[in-house]
TORZA-583327 format. One record per atom (N, C-alpha, C): residue number from 1; residue in one letter; x, y, z. Coordinates in Angstrom, 3 decimals. Example, Ala and Ser with C-alpha at 12.3 -4.5 7.8 and 13.67 -1.06 7.14 Angstrom:
2
(1; 'A'; (13.190; -5.690; 7.800)),
(1; 'A'; (12.300; -4.500; 7.800)),
(1; 'A'; (13.200; -3.300; 7.800)),
(2; 'S'; (12.850; -2.250; 7.080)),
(2; 'S'; (13.670; -1.060; 7.140)),
(2; 'S'; (12.900; 0.030; 7.870)),
//
This chain:
125
(1; 'M'; (13.961; 2.855; -28.688)),
(1; 'M'; (12.594; 2.235; -29.420)),
(1; 'M'; (12.264; 1.496; -27.890)),
(2; 'S'; (11.151; 1.425; -27.752)),
(2; 'S'; (10.679; 0.329; -26.609)),
(2; 'S'; (10.088; -0.285; -27.253)),
(3; 'R'; (9.652; -1.610; -26.292)),
(3; 'R'; (8.731; -2.966; -26.912)),
(3; 'R'; (7.850; -3.219; -25.945)),
(4; 'Q'; (6.700; -3.930; -26.120)),
(4; 'Q'; (5.868; -4.466; -25.307)),
(4; 'Q'; (6.627; -5.640; -24.225)),
(5; 'C'; (5.991; -5.725; -23.292)),
(5; 'C'; (6.849; -6.636; -22.564)),
(5; 'C'; (6.041; -8.204; -22.969)),
(6; 'P'; (6.585; -9.320; -23.283)),
(6; 'P'; (5.980; -10.590; -23.686)),
(6; 'P'; (5.323; -11.346; -22.559)),
(7; 'S'; (5.443; -10.775; -21.176)),
(7; 'S'; (4.746; -11.378; -20.037)),
(7; 'S'; (3.059; -11.517; -20.302)),
(8; 'T'; (2.592; -12.701; -19.661)),
(8; 'T'; (1.097; -12.528; -19.343)),
(8; 'T'; (0.321; -12.108; -18.243)),
(9; 'K'; (-0.278; -11.583; -17.820)),
(9; 'K'; (-0.792; -11.005; -16.502)),
(9; 'K'; (-1.753; -11.816; -15.748)),
(10; 'R'; (-1.716; -11.922; -14.530)),
(10; 'R'; (-2.981; -12.745; -13.691)),
(10; 'R'; (-4.246; -13.150; -14.709)),
(11; 'D'; (-4.903; -11.901; -15.431)),
(11; 'D'; (-5.984; -12.452; -15.980)),
(11; 'D'; (-5.901; -13.046; -17.252)),
(12; 'G'; (-4.547; -13.526; -17.641)),
(12; 'G'; (-4.609; -14.137; -18.847)),
(12; 'G'; (-4.210; -13.252; -20.253)),
(13; 'E'; (-4.238; -11.863; -20.002)),
(13; 'E'; (-3.919; -11.030; -21.055)),
(13; 'E'; (-2.675; -10.832; -21.039)),
(14; 'R'; (-1.842; -9.992; -22.034)),
(14; 'R'; (-0.728; -10.037; -22.447)),
(14; 'R'; (-0.220; -8.450; -21.665)),
(15; 'C'; (0.776; -8.454; -21.216)),
(15; 'C'; (1.244; -7.052; -20.311)),
(15; 'C'; (1.466; -6.361; -21.022)),
(16; 'S'; (0.961; -5.002; -20.952)),
(16; 'S'; (1.121; -3.760; -21.480)),
(16; 'S'; (2.273; -3.211; -21.317)),
(17; 'G'; (2.908; -3.326; -20.087)),
(17; 'G'; (4.322; -2.864; -20.109)),
(17; 'G'; (5.082; -2.517; -20.923)),
(18; 'S'; (6.111; -1.535; -20.999)),
(18; 'S'; (7.232; -1.272; -22.267)),
(18; 'S'; (8.319; -1.938; -21.323)),
(19; 'V'; (8.966; -2.308; -22.308)),
(19; 'V'; (10.447; -2.953; -21.782)),
(19; 'V'; (11.394; -1.818; -21.898)),
(20; 'P'; (12.129; -1.737; -20.728)),
(20; 'P'; (13.243; -0.548; -20.859)),
(20; 'P'; (14.330; -1.428; -22.008)),
(21; 'E'; (15.227; -0.565; -22.615)),
(21; 'E'; (16.220; -0.768; -23.238)),
(21; 'E'; (17.312; -1.712; -23.006)),
(22; 'G'; (17.527; -2.748; -23.382)),
(22; 'G'; (18.703; -3.960; -23.024)),
(22; 'G'; (17.759; -4.796; -21.978)),
(23; 'K'; (16.837; -4.891; -21.854)),
(23; 'K'; (15.960; -5.790; -21.134)),
(23; 'K'; (14.953; -6.538; -21.679)),
(24; 'Y'; (14.733; -7.743; -21.379)),
(24; 'Y'; (13.688; -8.522; -21.923)),
(24; 'Y'; (12.273; -8.460; -21.309)),
(25; 'Y'; (12.240; -8.068; -19.826)),
(25; 'Y'; (10.898; -7.815; -19.283)),
(25; 'Y'; (10.646; -6.448; -19.123)),
(26; 'C'; (9.290; -6.150; -18.416)),
(26; 'C'; (8.968; -4.652; -17.818)),
(26; 'C'; (9.516; -4.922; -16.672)),
(27; 'W'; (9.599; -3.684; -15.798)),
(27; 'W'; (9.825; -3.806; -14.422)),
(27; 'W'; (9.312; -4.903; -13.654)),
(28; 'F'; (8.004; -4.752; -13.634)),
(28; 'F'; (7.106; -5.672; -12.944)),
(28; 'F'; (7.185; -7.186; -13.156)),
(29; 'H'; (7.768; -7.753; -14.365)),
(29; 'H'; (7.678; -8.919; -14.572)),
(29; 'H'; (9.403; -9.243; -14.827)),
(30; 'D'; (10.488; -8.431; -14.890)),
(30; 'D'; (11.556; -8.980; -14.827)),
(30; 'D'; (12.035; -9.997; -13.513)),
(31; 'P'; (12.541; -11.001; -13.562)),
(31; 'P'; (13.053; -11.896; -12.349)),
(31; 'P'; (14.025; -11.060; -11.358)),
(32; 'A'; (14.596; -10.138; -11.957)),
(32; 'A'; (15.911; -9.524; -11.464)),
(32; 'A'; (15.186; -8.788; -10.295)),
(33; 'N'; (13.768; -8.223; -10.328)),
(33; 'N'; (13.179; -7.382; -9.586)),
(33; 'N'; (12.315; -8.117; -8.614)),
(34; 'S'; (12.270; -9.381; -8.409)),
(34; 'S'; (11.440; -10.036; -7.809)),
(34; 'S'; (11.620; -10.076; -6.212)),
(35; 'D'; (12.742; -9.532; -5.875)),
(35; 'D'; (12.999; -9.345; -4.298)),
(35; 'D'; (12.399; -7.922; -3.909)),
(36; 'K'; (12.722; -6.920; -4.675)),
(36; 'K'; (12.450; -5.710; -4.534)),
(36; 'K'; (10.833; -5.548; -4.746)),
(37; 'R'; (9.995; -6.462; -5.355)),
(37; 'R'; (8.628; -6.551; -5.620)),
(37; 'R'; (8.043; -7.018; -4.236)),
(38; 'R'; (8.749; -7.984; -3.800)),
(38; 'R'; (8.345; -8.531; -2.633)),
(38; 'R'; (8.434; -7.720; -1.220)),
(39; 'Q'; (9.709; -7.019; -1.273)),
(39; 'Q'; (9.511; -5.853; -0.388)),
(39; 'Q'; (8.952; -4.799; -0.168)),
(40; 'A'; (8.358; -4.311; -1.459)),
(40; 'A'; (7.440; -3.305; -1.392)),
(40; 'A'; (6.097; -4.326; -1.003)),
(41; 'A'; (5.793; -5.093; -1.702)),
(41; 'A'; (4.433; -5.816; -1.267)),
(41; 'A'; (4.582; -5.801; 0.287)),
(42; 'S'; (5.546; -6.244; 0.856)),
(42; 'S'; (5.252; -6.504; 2.503)),
(42; 'S'; (5.450; -5.060; 3.110)),
(43; 'K'; (5.681; -4.212; 2.490)),
(43; 'K'; (5.695; -2.727; 3.171)),
(43; 'K'; (4.523; -2.339; 3.074)),
(44; 'G'; (3.073; -3.056; 2.578)),
(44; 'G'; (1.783; -2.121; 2.734)),
(44; 'G'; (1.567; -2.185; 4.367)),
(45; 'G'; (1.962; -2.906; 5.232)),
(45; 'G'; (1.796; -2.627; 6.391)),
(45; 'G'; (0.530; -3.415; 7.108)),
(46; 'K'; (-0.293; -4.004; 6.383)),
(46; 'K'; (-1.392; -4.459; 6.595)),
(46; 'K'; (-1.500; -5.363; 7.987)),
(47; 'G'; (-0.523; -6.368; 8.082)),
(47; 'G'; (-0.269; -7.283; 9.221)),
(47; 'G'; (-0.144; -6.481; 10.237)),
(48; 'N'; (0.505; -5.180; 10.178)),
(48; 'N'; (1.043; -4.435; 11.585)),
(48; 'N'; (-0.192; -3.855; 11.749)),
(49; 'R'; (-0.810; -3.269; 11.326)),
(49; 'R'; (-2.077; -2.593; 11.147)),
(49; 'R'; (-3.220; -3.449; 12.139)),
(50; 'A'; (-3.374; -4.759; 11.544)),
(50; 'A'; (-3.990; -6.037; 12.226)),
(50; 'A'; (-3.812; -5.875; 13.700)),
(51; 'K'; (-2.404; -5.915; 14.139)),
(51; 'K'; (-1.715; -6.553; 15.358)),
(51; 'K'; (-1.842; -5.128; 16.035)),
(52; 'L'; (-1.943; -3.956; 15.516)),
(52; 'L'; (-2.123; -2.994; 16.660)),
(52; 'L'; (-3.226; -3.013; 17.018)),
(53; 'S'; (-4.560; -2.965; 15.779)),
(53; 'S'; (-5.982; -2.903; 15.910)),
(53; 'S'; (-6.391; -4.020; 17.250)),
(54; 'K'; (-5.858; -5.195; 17.057)),
(54; 'K'; (-6.244; -6.096; 18.229)),
(54; 'K'; (-5.296; -5.685; 19.288)),
(55; 'H'; (-4.395; -5.228; 19.412)),
(55; 'H'; (-3.628; -4.466; 21.006)),
(55; 'H'; (-4.804; -3.238; 21.444)),
(56; 'L'; (-5.152; -2.465; 20.231)),
(56; 'L'; (-6.055; -1.431; 21.012)),
(56; 'L'; (-7.355; -2.001; 21.666)),
(57; 'H'; (-7.948; -3.061; 20.769)),
(57; 'H'; (-9.068; -3.691; 21.533)),
(57; 'H'; (-8.507; -4.347; 22.894)),
(58; 'T'; (-7.854; -5.005; 22.957)),
(58; 'T'; (-7.161; -5.700; 24.228)),
(58; 'T'; (-7.506; -4.601; 25.359)),
(59; 'R'; (-6.340; -3.319; 24.848)),
(59; 'R'; (-6.367; -2.156; 25.914)),
(59; 'R'; (-7.710; -1.705; 26.276)),
(60; 'L'; (-8.625; -1.768; 25.459)),
(60; 'L'; (-9.838; -0.934; 25.718)),
(60; 'L'; (-10.568; -1.807; 26.562)),
(61; 'D'; (-10.626; -3.439; 26.214)),
(61; 'D'; (-11.435; -4.119; 27.099)),
(61; 'D'; (-10.851; -4.061; 28.473)),
(62; 'E'; (-9.412; -3.970; 28.583)),
(62; 'E'; (-8.928; -3.923; 30.130)),
(62; 'E'; (-9.487; -2.557; 30.733)),
(63; 'L'; (-9.258; -1.366; 29.778)),
(63; 'L'; (-9.533; -0.098; 30.545)),
(63; 'L'; (-11.172; -0.380; 30.889)),
(64; 'I'; (-12.038; -0.626; 30.115)),
(64; 'I'; (-13.354; -0.725; 30.418)),
(64; 'I'; (-13.681; -1.780; 31.594)),
(65; 'E'; (-12.890; -2.792; 31.981)),
(65; 'E'; (-13.032; -3.920; 33.085)),
(65; 'E'; (-12.497; -2.972; 34.481)),
(66; 'Q'; (-11.406; -2.506; 34.293)),
(66; 'Q'; (-11.023; -1.789; 35.058)),
(66; 'Q'; (-11.816; -0.637; 35.617)),
(67; 'V'; (-12.665; 0.213; 35.037)),
(67; 'V'; (-13.673; 1.325; 35.384)),
(67; 'V'; (-14.835; 0.137; 35.954)),
(68; 'V'; (-15.299; -0.556; 35.416)),
(68; 'V'; (-16.497; -1.279; 36.160)),
(68; 'V'; (-16.154; -1.920; 37.451)),
(69; 'G'; (-14.771; -2.357; 37.492)),
(69; 'G'; (-14.554; -3.042; 38.765)),
(69; 'G'; (-14.086; -2.086; 39.654)),
(70; 'G'; (-14.014; -0.905; 39.480)),
(70; 'G'; (-13.508; 0.426; 40.420)),
(70; 'G'; (-12.224; 0.161; 40.671)),
(71; 'E'; (-11.326; -0.239; 39.616)),
(71; 'E'; (-9.733; -0.214; 39.855)),
(71; 'E'; (-9.297; 1.235; 38.979)),
(72; 'L'; (-10.204; 1.801; 38.129)),
(72; 'L'; (-9.678; 2.714; 37.607)),
(72; 'L'; (-10.967; 3.830; 37.763)),
(73; 'E'; (-10.661; 5.001; 38.011)),
(73; 'E'; (-11.471; 6.131; 38.015)),
(73; 'E'; (-11.816; 6.502; 36.554)),
(74; 'P'; (-13.330; 6.861; 36.627)),
(74; 'P'; (-13.587; 7.093; 34.987)),
(74; 'P'; (-12.721; 8.119; 34.304)),
(75; 'Y'; (-12.659; 9.130; 34.757)),
(75; 'Y'; (-11.632; 10.317; 33.980)),
(75; 'Y'; (-10.394; 9.938; 33.603)),
(76; 'P'; (-9.665; 9.126; 34.100)),
(76; 'P'; (-8.326; 8.630; 33.520)),
(76; 'P'; (-8.647; 7.665; 32.598)),
(77; 'A'; (-9.901; 6.661; 32.792)),
(77; 'A'; (-10.072; 6.004; 31.549)),
(77; 'A'; (-10.694; 6.902; 30.157)),
(78; 'S'; (-11.381; 7.998; 30.602)),
(78; 'S'; (-11.622; 8.473; 29.415)),
(78; 'S'; (-10.546; 9.283; 28.792)),
(79; 'I'; (-9.498; 9.810; 29.488)),
(79; 'I'; (-8.397; 10.356; 28.763)),
(79; 'I'; (-8.012; 9.277; 27.839)),
(80; 'A'; (-7.654; 7.985; 28.419)),
(80; 'A'; (-7.027; 6.894; 27.746)),
(80; 'A'; (-7.929; 6.519; 26.267)),
(81; 'G'; (-9.347; 6.738; 26.851)),
(81; 'G'; (-10.247; 6.369; 25.623)),
(81; 'G'; (-9.813; 7.363; 24.394)),
(82; 'Q'; (-9.817; 8.643; 24.884)),
(82; 'Q'; (-9.718; 9.591; 23.856)),
(82; 'Q'; (-8.296; 9.536; 23.290)),
(83; 'L'; (-7.445; 9.099; 23.742)),
(83; 'L'; (-6.148; 8.806; 23.199)),
(83; 'L'; (-5.757; 7.429; 22.477)),
(84; 'I'; (-6.710; 6.488; 22.537)),
(84; 'I'; (-7.020; 5.422; 21.808)),
(84; 'I'; (-7.619; 5.776; 20.627)),
(85; 'K'; (-8.622; 6.941; 20.757)),
(85; 'K'; (-9.389; 7.232; 19.269)),
(85; 'K'; (-7.997; 8.043; 18.469)),
(86; 'V'; (-7.416; 9.030; 19.191)),
(86; 'V'; (-6.298; 9.788; 18.483)),
(86; 'V'; (-5.444; 8.675; 17.587)),
(87; 'K'; (-4.935; 7.638; 18.540)),
(87; 'K'; (-3.895; 6.515; 17.776)),
(87; 'K'; (-5.071; 5.964; 16.289)),
(88; 'I'; (-6.101; 5.974; 16.589)),
(88; 'I'; (-6.947; 5.342; 15.474)),
(88; 'I'; (-7.037; 6.520; 14.340)),
(89; 'G'; (-7.324; 7.530; 14.486)),
(89; 'G'; (-7.149; 8.580; 13.836)),
(89; 'G'; (-5.766; 8.775; 13.208)),
(90; 'L'; (-4.779; 8.686; 13.697)),
(90; 'L'; (-3.536; 8.725; 13.180)),
(90; 'L'; (-3.529; 7.251; 12.098)),
(91; 'M'; (-3.922; 6.298; 12.577)),
(91; 'M'; (-3.643; 5.107; 11.773)),
(91; 'M'; (-4.365; 5.203; 10.454)),
(92; 'E'; (-5.669; 5.704; 10.364)),
(92; 'E'; (-6.401; 5.961; 9.415)),
(92; 'E'; (-5.793; 7.162; 8.314)),
(93; 'M'; (-5.321; 8.108; 8.808)),
(93; 'M'; (-4.491; 9.089; 8.229)),
(93; 'M'; (-3.275; 8.523; 7.597)),
(94; 'E'; (-2.490; 7.479; 8.477)),
(94; 'E'; (-1.681; 6.906; 7.626)),
(94; 'E'; (-2.114; 6.053; 6.514)),
(95; 'R'; (-3.071; 5.510; 6.508)),
(95; 'R'; (-3.477; 4.520; 5.529)),
(95; 'R'; (-3.838; 5.260; 4.563)),
(96; 'K'; (-4.740; 6.512; 4.664)),
(96; 'K'; (-4.856; 7.245; 3.535)),
(96; 'K'; (-3.596; 7.865; 2.723)),
(97; 'L'; (-2.750; 8.258; 3.371)),
(97; 'L'; (-1.444; 8.655; 2.956)),
(97; 'L'; (-0.690; 7.690; 2.152)),
(98; 'K'; (-0.589; 6.263; 2.371)),
(98; 'K'; (-0.119; 5.204; 1.860)),
(98; 'K'; (-1.104; 5.069; 0.612)),
(99; 'E'; (-1.828; 5.165; 0.735)),
(99; 'E'; (-2.976; 4.881; -0.334)),
(99; 'E'; (-2.749; 5.787; -1.319)),
(100; 'T'; (-2.709; 7.170; -0.886)),
(100; 'T'; (-2.549; 8.398; -2.143)),
(100; 'T'; (-1.193; 8.210; -2.568)),
(101; 'E'; (-0.320; 7.997; -1.983)),
(101; 'E'; (1.325; 7.358; -2.515)),
(101; 'E'; (1.524; 6.259; -3.557)),
(102; 'D'; (0.531; 5.167; -3.153)),
(102; 'D'; (0.329; 4.402; -4.424)),
(102; 'D'; (-0.448; 4.705; -5.643)),
(103; 'L'; (-1.441; 5.178; -5.243)),
(103; 'L'; (-2.089; 5.778; -6.507)),
(103; 'L'; (-1.245; 7.024; -7.239)),
(104; 'E'; (-0.671; 7.769; -6.659)),
(104; 'E'; (0.451; 8.648; -7.452)),
(104; 'E'; (1.331; 7.869; -8.368)),
(105; 'A'; (2.194; 6.903; -7.538)),
(105; 'A'; (3.082; 6.071; -8.037)),
(105; 'A'; (2.377; 5.418; -9.747)),
(106; 'R'; (1.139; 4.845; -9.357)),
(106; 'R'; (0.342; 4.204; -10.371)),
(106; 'R'; (0.147; 5.104; -11.554)),
(107; 'V'; (-0.453; 6.416; -10.935)),
(107; 'V'; (-0.874; 7.305; -12.159)),
(107; 'V'; (0.468; 7.859; -13.222)),
(108; 'G'; (1.613; 7.773; -12.112)),
(108; 'G'; (2.893; 8.235; -12.912)),
(108; 'G'; (3.420; 6.978; -13.977)),
(109; 'E'; (3.191; 5.927; -13.385)),
(109; 'E'; (3.571; 4.778; -14.452)),
(109; 'E'; (2.754; 4.655; -15.846)),
(110; 'L'; (1.433; 4.821; -15.430)),
(110; 'L'; (0.567; 4.824; -16.316)),
(110; 'L'; (0.907; 6.044; -17.305)),
(111; 'T'; (1.064; 7.177; -16.966)),
(111; 'T'; (1.214; 8.346; -17.926)),
(111; 'T'; (2.534; 8.093; -18.323)),
(112; 'Q'; (3.367; 7.344; -18.053)),
(112; 'Q'; (4.519; 7.104; -18.988)),
(112; 'Q'; (4.214; 6.210; -20.149)),
(113; 'V'; (3.249; 4.993; -19.576)),
(113; 'V'; (3.167; 4.370; -20.821)),
(113; 'V'; (2.197; 5.035; -21.914)),
(114; 'I'; (1.644; 5.806; -21.394)),
(114; 'I'; (0.573; 6.673; -22.222)),
(114; 'I'; (1.500; 7.564; -23.250)),
(115; 'E'; (2.416; 8.236; -22.499)),
(115; 'E'; (3.536; 9.360; -23.512)),
(115; 'E'; (4.055; 8.100; -24.227)),
(116; 'E'; (4.754; 6.869; -23.921)),
(116; 'E'; (4.969; 6.065; -24.730)),
(116; 'E'; (4.610; 5.668; -26.057)),
(117; 'L'; (3.260; 5.383; -25.456)),
(117; 'L'; (2.340; 4.983; -26.823)),
(117; 'L'; (2.352; 6.031; -27.971)),
(118; 'E'; (1.830; 7.122; -27.471)),
(118; 'E'; (1.852; 8.229; -27.968)),
(118; 'E'; (2.882; 8.896; -28.967)),
(119; 'R'; (4.016; 8.406; -28.409)),
(119; 'R'; (5.217; 8.617; -29.279)),
(119; 'R'; (5.348; 7.735; -30.277)),
(120; 'E'; (5.368; 6.372; -29.905)),
(120; 'E'; (4.978; 5.116; -31.090)),
(120; 'E'; (4.036; 5.873; -32.225)),
(121; 'Q'; (2.947; 6.129; -31.757)),
(121; 'Q'; (1.795; 6.362; -32.825)),
(121; 'Q'; (2.299; 7.218; -33.377)),
(122; 'R'; (3.145; 8.452; -33.008)),
(122; 'R'; (3.324; 9.763; -33.666)),
(122; 'R'; (4.333; 9.545; -34.644)),
(123; 'Y'; (5.512; 8.755; -34.039)),
(123; 'Y'; (6.602; 8.363; -35.063)),
(123; 'Y'; (6.347; 7.002; -35.893)),
(124; 'G'; (5.631; 6.440; -35.596)),
(124; 'G'; (5.144; 5.125; -36.494)),
(124; 'G'; (6.064; 3.740; -35.976)),
(125; 'A'; (6.545; 3.773; -34.858)),
(125; 'A'; (7.453; 2.728; -34.304)),
(125; 'A'; (6.601; 1.569; -33.977)),
//
């Protein structure tokens, strides 16, 4: 039989997560998982995207200056611009994929909580 996590959420409400057998907290509040939570949060890649975006801006500015200054023909610059656009599209696709994976994981967790609550109601636990 599982029980509710005794921790408090950021908004002050009690955590609704269920506690695995033999544990005191749910996975999200268990101090033993703090490193895993930190690693998962850092893998969001927001910092990496910001660095790449800044790099692409810089590169595009360089290409513009080279074309305007006559150092680079417009055709190669146009190809470079198209490749930058492809890179941005790839970044957007990766962002959407990550967002979808995160949502799928959250839906899975919520589904488990709902199933546990339904079992508890059904069996009067």
